[in-house]
C-alpha positions in Angstrom: 100.3 83.7 113.2 97.9 82.2 110.6 99.8 79.0 110.2 99.8 78.7 114.2 96.1 79.1 114.1 95.8 76.2 111.6 97.6 73.9 113.5 95.6 74.7 116.6 92.5 73.7 114.4 94.3 70.5 113.7 95.2 69.7 117.3 91.4 70.2 118.1 90.6 67.7 115.2 88.8 69.9 113.2 87.9 68.5 109.6 90.1 69.0 106.5 87.6 71.0 104.8 86.7 73.2 107.8 90.4 74.1 108.0 90.7 74.7 104.4 87.8 77.1 104.8 89.3 79.0 107.9 92.8 79.2 105.7 91.1 80.6 102.7 89.0 83.2 104.8 91.8 84.4 106.8 93.9 84.7 103.6 91.0 87.0 102.2 91.4 89.1 105.6 95.2 89.1 105.4 95.2 90.3 101.5 92.8 93.2 102.6 95.0 94.3 105.3 98.1 94.1 103.3 96.8 95.4 99.8 94.2 98.3 101.5 96.3 99.4 104.7 99.8 98.1 104.2 99.6 96.1 107.2 102.1 93.0 107.4 102.1 92.6 111.1 99.1 91.3 113.3 100.5 93.6 116.3 99.6 96.4 113.6 95.6 95.7 113.3 93.4 98.1 115.5 89.6 98.0 115.9 89.3 100.6 113.2 90.8 98.1 110.5 88.4 95.3 111.7 85.6 97.7 111.6 86.8 98.8 107.9 87.0 95.2 106.8 83.5 94.2 108.1 82.0 97.3 106.1 84.2 96.2 103.1 82.6 93.0 103.3 78.9 93.9 103.6 79.6 96.3 100.5 80.7 93.3 98.5 78.0 91.2 99.8 80.4 88.9 101.5 78.2 88.5 104.6 79.2 84.7 105.3 82.7 85.5 105.4 81.9 87.9 108.4 80.1 85.8 110.5 82.9 82.9 109.9 85.7 85.3 110.9 84.1 87.1 113.8 
């Protein structure tokens, strides 16, 4: 799913740096879902997971990451 999104970014002619930034941020999100919640499939993600991720970012001072992803 992430690869498809990044391909779409390329199709829309986003800059290489923008795409690299998006990839990095999405990897953080995916890592959180995998490591904290044991999720490997996007279909398993719920609103509750998203809210917990946002709260986790706020607690760790990652406000910029939240704004870019959402």
